[in-house]
N, C-alpha and C positions, 0 to 999 in steps of 0.2 A: 509539360504534361505532367500532372500530379501523380504521385505513387501512392496507392493505398497502403496502410500499415495498421495491423491490429495488434494491440498490446493488451495482455491480460495479466492481472495481479490476483494472487490468492494466498492466504495463510493456509498451508496444507496439514497443519497440526499433525506433522510427522509424514514424510513423503511415502514411507513404506506402507504404512497404514492406509494412506489415501489411495495408492494404487490398489491394495487389496479390496478397497471398497468401491472402485469404480472411476478413479480419476483418469486412467487411461483412455477409457471410452469417451469421456468428456473432452479430453485434449485431442484425440483423433479426429472428433467431429467439428471442432470449433474453429479451425483455420487460423490459428494464431501464429504471428510472425516472431514477437518477443514475449516471453513469459517470465513474469516475476514472481518468486516464491518466497515465503517467509515460514518461519519455525520448521524448517527442513528437517532437523534433527536426525541427520545421517551423515555418512562419509561421502566424499565426492564420487567415488566409484559406485556407491549405491545410486546416486542421482543419475549419472550418465547411463548406468545399465538400465534404469526404469525408463528414462526418456527415450534412449535409443540413439543410434548413430546419426540420424538426421538433424540432431540438435547439436549446437555448439554451447558447452555449459560453463558458466563462471559461478564458483561457489565459495562463500566465506563462511567457514564453520566457526562457531562459538568457542571460547577458551574452554568453557566446561563441556565435555563430551556429552551428546544427547540433549543438549539445550539450544534453543534459538537456531541460527543458521539462516543465512539469506542466499538466494541464487538468482542469476539471469540465465535464461536459455533462449537461443535464438536461432533462426535458420541459417543465418550468415554470421560470421564471427565478428566480434566487437574489435574496433581498431585499437582500443585502449581501455584499461579499467583502473579504478582506484577504490581503496577499501578504508583509508584513514578518515576518521571524523573526530573533531575535538582536540583537546590538549593531548600531548604525547603520553600522559600518565592515565588517560581515560580509556578503558577497555571496551571498544565498540565492535570488537570481533563478533561476527554473527549477526549484526545488526544494521549494517550500511554497506551497500555494494553500488558503486557507480560504473557506467560503461557508456562509451560512445559507439554508435552504430551508424554506418552509411546507408542512407535511403534515398534513392532517386537523386544521387549527386549532392545531397545535403547530409549533415550530421545531426542525429538526434541523440541527446543525453538521456539515460534512463537510470533511475535509482530505485533499488529494491531496499525498502526500509522497514525495520521491525522495531518498534518502540517498546520499551519495557512496559508490563502491565501495571507495575507499581502496586503499592498498598498504603493508603494514607497513614501518616505518622510513624512510618518505618524507614529504615535504610533503604528499602526498595524504592520508595518514593523519591529519595535523595537521588539516586542513580537515575531514575526516570527524568528528573528535572535537569541533571547534567546532560543527559542525551538531548532533551528538547532544546537546552541552551545551545548545544553544539550544532544541532540541525538549523536552528534559527539563524545562526551565525553563517552557515555554509550555503543557505539559500540564495543570498545576494551575490556570492561568489559563483554560484552555478549559473545564475542568470547572466552574469557577466562573461562567463566561459562560453555559453551558448544560448541563444534566444530561444532554440527548441529544446527545452528540457522538461522532464517530468519526474517527480518524486511520488512513489507509489508503495503502497503496501499497509500492513496493519499498524496504524499509528496510534492505536489504543487511546484515543481521546474522542468523545463526542463533542463537536464544537458547539452546537446550539440544541435547544430544547426539541427541535425537530428531529434530531439524530438519535434520540433515545425514547422509545415508547413510554417507559416508566421514569421519566426524567425527575419527577418530584421525589421519588424514593431513592434517588442516587446521587443527590447533590453533594454528600459527604463522602462519597466513595470514589476511589481511584477510577479514573476514566471519564469523570464528569465534574471534577473539582474546579472551582473558580479559577484557581492558579494555572490549572492545565489549560483550561479553555481560553485563557488570556494569550497564550502562545499562538493560537489560532486567530485571534483577533488581530494580533501583530502581523501574521502572516498574510491574512486574507481580508482583514477588516472586520470590524465588530457589527453585529446585528443592528440595523437602524442607520449605519453610515450610508451616506448618498451613494458612494462608490463601492460598497461592499461587495467583494468577490468580482470586482471589475476595476481594478486599479488601486484599491485601498491597501493599507499595511505595507508589506513588501511586494505587493502586486501581483502575487500568485493567485491562480484560479482553481477552486474546488470544482472540478468537472462534474462530479455527481450532484452537487447542489445546484450548479447551472443548469444541468439537464433536467432535473426533477422539478425545479421551481420550489415555491413555498409550500411544501407538503410534508407530511411525516414520512420519515425514510428516504429513499428505500433502504431498508436495513440489510446489513451484510454479516452480522454475527448474531447468534442466539444462544443463550445459556442453556445447559443441559438440564437445568431445573424445571420441574413441572411440565407445562405444555407450551414452553416458550416458542418453539418453532411452529407449532400448529396454530398458535394464536397470533403469530407474528409479533411477539413481545420482544423486539429485537434492538440492536444497536447499530448505528452506521459508523464504523471505526475504521473502515478500510477505504482508502482513498487514492485517487490519482490527482496530484496537485501539479498543474502545469503552468509554464510562462505564459504570458498573454499571447505571444505569436503562435505557440503551439496549440494553445487552447482555441484559437481562431479556426484551426484546421480540423477540429473535431467534427465528425459526420455522424457518430452514434455512440451511445452510452448505454450499457446493460449490466444489471446485477443478475448473474446466473444462479437465482435461487432454486434450489432443488424442488421437484414437483411434489415430494413427500418426505417425511422425516427419514423413512427407510432408505430412500435414494440418495441421501447426503453421503459425501465421502470426506467432508471435513465440517467442523462447527462454523466455519466461515464460508460465504459464498464468493465466487470469483467475480472480480469487476473487469469488464471487458470494454475497451474503448477503441473505436476506429478512428483513425486520422487519415487526412489527405495531404501528403507532404509535397 
């Protein structure tokens, strides 16, 4: 008998501000089993106080206070968790959190990831490439560790032109640089590959693109400039990337885009996926 599992991921852009603006009502109504958060920007006690006693919380704060931060919250406690990523001298604190969860007698490995935003031609971009290198190296290890694995979060790269409304104006900007997009070619396969998103590259599956098909979006982040949200001039940079076995169990994929600009509680929309384990 399969067990339903709902996993949501969202960059909260500061969890305390998100709760002040309505995140709690969204979470109460959404029936989430495992929640991956990015850009938490708070202490662990703040996270646990806001979420409440019914959630088991794992939180990895950034080295710099008030920056980044990733968390995993679940209805049942994780069996084990890991936070190391990359070389020993690479500071990945607040950006990578793995945990194993028992679901219906099986183990599901969930990662909350927050890739650097970067800035072309600066040291910030160098750090972003270091993180993407480490992530790319970790993915085959994760798949070998558990065939039911999913890496989710704000990965801060639009893989294809379908993922950014104004892609022509962003080809020289961090988030859509050819060098960044090449990482996703290696992970998922490149556009035009016969087995793109179905075994190409490292074999991982972009659940959002598989669900949506060959259409623009659905976008998950909108700039605060102009009328980007109202005009849906967005970027699809929030992902759930799954191993083939876990991808095969997906029953639903949704981007919880707010009904209006005023009803948003983050500049990102949650990505919610239902699995049948």
